[in-house]
N, CA, C and O atoms as CSV, one atom per row, in Angstrom:
chain,resi,resn,atom,element,x,y,z
A,1,MET,N,N,0.859,-1.197,-0.046
A,1,MET,CA,C,-0.016,0.000,0.009
A,1,MET,C,C,0.875,1.211,0.027
A,1,MET,O,O,1.909,1.239,0.694
A,2,ALA,N,N,0.446,2.237,-0.737
A,2,ALA,CA,C,1.254,3.473,-0.796
A,2,ALA,C,C,1.148,4.319,0.419
A,2,ALA,O,O,0.108,4.313,1.078
A,3,LYS,N,N,2.195,5.064,0.757
A,3,LYS,CA,C,2.125,5.967,1.855
A,3,LYS,C,C,1.336,7.229,1.567
A,3,LYS,O,O,1.345,7.665,0.415
A,4,PRO,N,N,0.710,7.802,2.441
A,4,PRO,CA,C,0.049,9.084,2.253
A,4,PRO,C,C,1.044,10.169,2.046
A,4,PRO,O,O,2.092,10.194,2.692
A,5,ASN,N,N,0.728,11.097,1.127
A,5,ASN,CA,C,1.665,12.199,0.859
A,5,ASN,C,C,1.222,13.377,1.674
A,5,ASN,O,O,0.410,14.167,1.192
A,6,TYR,N,N,1.705,13.540,2.876
A,6,TYR,CA,C,1.277,14.538,3.804
A,6,TYR,C,C,1.581,15.931,3.284
A,6,TYR,O,O,0.769,16.844,3.434
A,7,GLN,N,N,2.767,16.102,2.664
A,7,GLN,CA,C,3.144,17.387,2.132
A,7,GLN,C,C,2.161,17.917,1.057
A,7,GLN,O,O,1.847,19.106,1.004
A,8,TYR,N,N,1.701,16.997,0.220
A,8,TYR,CA,C,0.706,17.394,-0.788
A,8,TYR,C,C,-0.549,17.835,-0.122
A,8,TYR,O,O,-1.094,18.874,-0.493
A,9,GLU,N,N,-1.073,17.065,0.901
A,9,GLU,CA,C,-2.275,17.412,1.574
A,9,GLU,C,C,-2.229,18.744,2.256
A,9,GLU,O,O,-3.165,19.543,2.232
A,10,LYS,N,N,-1.023,18.950,2.902
A,10,LYS,CA,C,-0.783,20.263,3.650
A,10,LYS,C,C,-0.795,21.352,2.619
A,10,LYS,O,O,-1.402,22.396,2.858
A,11,ARG,N,N,-0.185,21.178,1.532
A,11,ARG,CA,C,-0.064,22.263,0.484
A,11,ARG,C,C,-1.510,22.570,-0.024
A,11,ARG,O,O,-1.874,23.736,-0.179
A,12,GLN,N,N,-2.314,21.526,-0.275
A,12,GLN,CA,C,-3.657,21.769,-0.768
A,12,GLN,C,C,-4.504,22.479,0.247
A,12,GLN,O,O,-5.326,23.329,-0.096
A,13,LYS,N,N,-4.303,22.125,1.517
A,13,LYS,CA,C,-5.027,22.713,2.599
A,13,LYS,C,C,-4.603,24.229,2.705
A,13,LYS,O,O,-5.475,25.090,2.831
A,14,ASP,N,N,-3.247,24.559,2.652
A,14,ASP,CA,C,-2.831,25.861,2.684
A,14,ASP,C,C,-3.306,26.702,1.486
A,14,ASP,O,O,-3.664,27.872,1.621
A,15,LEU,N,N,-3.294,26.074,0.345
A,15,LEU,CA,C,-3.815,26.886,-0.851
A,15,LEU,C,C,-5.267,27.189,-0.677
A,15,LEU,O,O,-5.673,28.301,-1.013
A,16,ALA,N,N,-6.087,26.298,-0.181
A,16,ALA,CA,C,-7.503,26.502,-0.046
A,16,ALA,C,C,-7.702,27.671,1.042
A,16,ALA,O,O,-8.530,28.567,0.882
A,17,LYS,N,N,-6.884,27.576,2.134
A,17,LYS,CA,C,-7.031,28.596,3.190
A,17,LYS,C,C,-6.628,30.002,2.584
A,17,LYS,O,O,-7.305,31.008,2.798
A,18,LYS,N,N,-5.582,30.004,1.880
A,18,LYS,CA,C,-5.121,31.265,1.248
A,18,LYS,C,C,-6.188,31.871,0.269
A,18,LYS,O,O,-6.478,33.068,0.281
A,19,LYS,N,N,-6.727,30.984,-0.550
A,19,LYS,CA,C,-7.760,31.368,-1.457
A,19,LYS,C,C,-8.948,31.914,-0.734
A,19,LYS,O,O,-9.484,32.934,-1.168
A,20,LYS,N,N,-9.407,31.309,0.349
A,20,LYS,CA,C,-10.522,31.807,1.140
A,20,LYS,C,C,-10.245,33.098,1.661
A,20,LYS,O,O,-11.101,33.979,1.577
A,21,GLN,N,N,-9.048,33.324,2.236
A,21,GLN,CA,C,-8.668,34.602,2.819
A,21,GLN,C,C,-8.673,35.703,1.779
A,21,GLN,O,O,-9.134,36.811,2.053
A,22,GLU,N,N,-8.147,35.404,0.542
A,22,GLU,CA,C,-8.135,36.390,-0.537
A,22,GLU,C,C,-9.595,36.753,-0.873
A,22,GLU,O,O,-9.896,37.940,-1.003
A,23,GLU,N,N,-10.447,35.850,-1.009
A,23,GLU,CA,C,-11.839,36.102,-1.301
A,23,GLU,C,C,-12.509,37.008,-0.233
A,23,GLU,O,O,-13.273,37.918,-0.554
A,24,LYS,N,N,-12.186,36.715,1.056
A,24,LYS,CA,C,-12.700,37.600,2.111
A,24,LYS,C,C,-12.170,38.982,1.896
A,24,LYS,O,O,-12.947,39.936,1.899
A,25,GLN,N,N,-10.851,39.142,1.705
A,25,GLN,CA,C,-10.324,40.443,1.569
A,25,GLN,C,C,-10.846,41.220,0.419
A,25,GLN,O,O,-10.987,42.440,0.501
A,26,GLN,N,N,-11.148,40.524,-0.690
A,26,GLN,CA,C,-11.727,41.089,-1.830
A,26,GLN,C,C,-13.166,41.587,-1.578
A,26,GLN,O,O,-13.560,42.659,-2.037
A,27,GLU,N,N,-13.943,40.761,-0.823
A,27,GLU,CA,C,-15.309,41.121,-0.462
A,27,GLU,C,C,-15.248,42.364,0.436
A,27,GLU,O,O,-16.060,43.277,0.287
A,28,LYS,N,N,-14.304,42.397,1.351
A,28,LYS,CA,C,-14.179,43.466,2.270
A,28,LYS,C,C,-13.859,44.747,1.541
A,28,LYS,O,O,-14.439,45.785,1.861
A,29,ARG,N,N,-12.957,44.720,0.569
A,29,ARG,CA,C,-12.594,45.895,-0.170
A,29,ARG,C,C,-13.851,46.353,-1.049
A,29,ARG,O,O,-14.113,47.551,-1.157
A,30,GLN,N,N,-14.598,45.397,-1.653
A,30,GLN,CA,C,-15.770,45.776,-2.404
A,30,GLN,C,C,-16.872,46.404,-1.517
A,30,GLN,O,O,-17.511,47.372,-1.930
A,31,ARG,N,N,-17.086,45.886,-0.363
A,31,ARG,CA,C,-18.039,46.489,0.590
A,31,ARG,C,C,-17.584,47.926,1.023
A,31,ARG,O,O,-18.396,48.847,1.108
A,32,LYS,N,N,-16.305,48.071,1.282
A,32,LYS,CA,C,-15.698,49.411,1.684
A,32,LYS,C,C,-15.882,50.334,0.510
A,32,LYS,O,O,-16.379,51.446,0.693
A,33,ASP,N,N,-15.498,49.922,-0.714
A,33,ASP,CA,C,-15.651,50.830,-1.800
A,33,ASP,C,C,-17.093,51.216,-2.081
A,33,ASP,O,O,-17.400,52.366,-2.393
A,34,LYS,N,N,-17.997,50.193,-1.960
A,34,LYS,CA,C,-19.448,50.367,-2.135
A,34,LYS,C,C,-19.945,51.424,-1.123
A,34,LYS,O,O,-20.699,52.326,-1.489
A,35,SER,N,N,-19.517,51.306,0.155
A,35,SER,CA,C,-20.055,52.080,1.200
A,35,SER,C,C,-19.501,53.574,1.056
A,35,SER,O,O,-20.171,54.542,1.417
A,36,ASN,N,N,-18.309,53.676,0.536
A,36,ASN,CA,C,-17.706,55.055,0.268
A,36,ASN,C,C,-18.417,55.744,-0.859
A,36,ASN,O,O,-18.678,56.945,-0.777
A,37,VAL,N,N,-18.756,54.993,-1.958
A,37,VAL,CA,C,-19.293,55.574,-3.140
A,37,VAL,C,C,-20.816,55.739,-3.007
A,37,VAL,O,O,-21.314,56.710,-3.577
A,38,SER,N,N,-21.587,54.930,-2.340
A,38,SER,CA,C,-22.992,55.005,-2.183
A,38,SER,C,C,-23.563,56.401,-1.703
A,38,SER,O,O,-24.439,56.987,-2.338
A,39,PRO,N,N,-23.029,56.870,-0.586
A,39,PRO,CA,C,-23.577,58.134,-0.076
A,39,PRO,C,C,-23.305,59.302,-1.015
A,39,PRO,O,O,-24.064,60.270,-0.976
A,40,ASP,N,N,-22.270,59.278,-1.858
A,40,ASP,CA,C,-22.053,60.352,-2.744
A,40,ASP,C,C,-22.944,60.324,-3.987
A,40,ASP,O,O,-23.381,61.370,-4.468
A,41,GLU,N,N,-23.221,59.074,-4.521
A,41,GLU,CA,C,-24.048,58.956,-5.706
A,41,GLU,C,C,-25.468,58.905,-5.460
A,41,GLU,O,O,-26.225,59.445,-6.267
A,42,THR,N,N,-25.949,58.277,-4.365
A,42,THR,CA,C,-27.436,58.269,-4.158
A,42,THR,C,C,-27.791,59.186,-3.044
A,42,THR,O,O,-27.102,59.227,-2.024
A,43,PRO,N,N,-28.860,59.932,-3.213
A,43,PRO,CA,C,-29.290,60.891,-2.136
A,43,PRO,C,C,-29.863,60.090,-1.005
A,43,PRO,O,O,-30.501,59.057,-1.204
A,44,SER,N,N,-29.634,60.565,0.140
A,44,SER,CA,C,-30.124,59.875,1.357
A,44,SER,C,C,-31.674,60.103,1.488
A,44,SER,O,O,-32.184,61.135,1.051
A,45,PRO,N,N,-32.340,59.213,2.039
A,45,PRO,CA,C,-33.852,59.428,2.288
A,45,PRO,C,C,-34.127,60.631,3.169
A,45,PRO,O,O,-35.176,61.257,3.018
A,46,GLU,N,N,-33.240,60.980,4.076
A,46,GLU,CA,C,-33.492,62.092,4.917
A,46,GLU,C,C,-33.491,63.434,4.198
A,46,GLU,O,O,-34.166,64.359,4.650
A,47,SER,N,N,-32.751,63.577,3.084
A,47,SER,CA,C,-32.691,64.851,2.451
A,47,SER,C,C,-33.685,64.869,1.312
A,47,SER,O,O,-33.692,65.837,0.552
A,48,SER,N,N,-34.530,63.854,1.142
A,48,SER,CA,C,-35.499,63.945,0.035
A,48,SER,C,C,-36.587,64.890,0.343
A,48,SER,O,O,-36.986,64.991,1.503
A,49,PRO,N,N,-37.136,65.647,-0.687
A,49,PRO,CA,C,-38.122,66.625,-0.350
A,49,PRO,C,C,-39.504,66.150,-0.156
A,49,PRO,O,O,-40.416,66.940,0.087
A,50,GLU,N,N,-39.693,64.785,-0.264
A,50,GLU,CA,C,-41.080,64.140,-0.102
A,50,GLU,C,C,-41.465,64.231,1.422
A,50,GLU,O,O,-42.650,64.334,1.737
A,51,ALA,N,N,-40.473,64.192,2.361
A,51,ALA,CA,C,-40.771,64.088,3.761
A,51,ALA,C,C,-41.269,65.406,4.378
A,51,ALA,O,O,-41.561,65.457,5.572
């Protein structure tokens, strides 16, 4: 029976972890950019003349 290749498994696990962290960072940046842009582009409901 062949031995398990622990280095390969560890590498795959690390790559998956790194990918997940990158996706989280990207989502964070998108949310931050969206929150910075939204108040400038869309008028807030408080300043609408309907109220």
